C-alpha angles and dihedrals in degrees: 000000000000090000092056091047091051092048090049092054091048091049091048091050092051092049090049093050093048092047092050092049092049092048092050092051092050092050092050095046114107116260120234093253097040116111120232124219139191103241127204124189114241132197131006128034112331116211113230093249090057098049093088119074116266119218117208147085125307092260092049091050091051089054094043096050095033092237123156123148145068107248119062123042111249106173140352122220127206109205123237086227099063093201088074123080123253117269126223128203122200139207133208 
């Protein structure tokens, strides 16, 4: 009986982890009306993996570069639709 209970807890944990991962991916996916940008890191030391431009939404870029704040410029995005202004994300 203990073996079945243990297996049940393990199965439940796996299902919970997969559900959480799927939900996170869906939240971070671009929405149909959300503009995409080509983002370039600005200021400070840039890790090698962040030296190439990143293409994605503002939220995706904040997650990619690890930027969240309002003070120091972190990255600048050029919109795919060139009639829109550039976007800036900040850190600190």
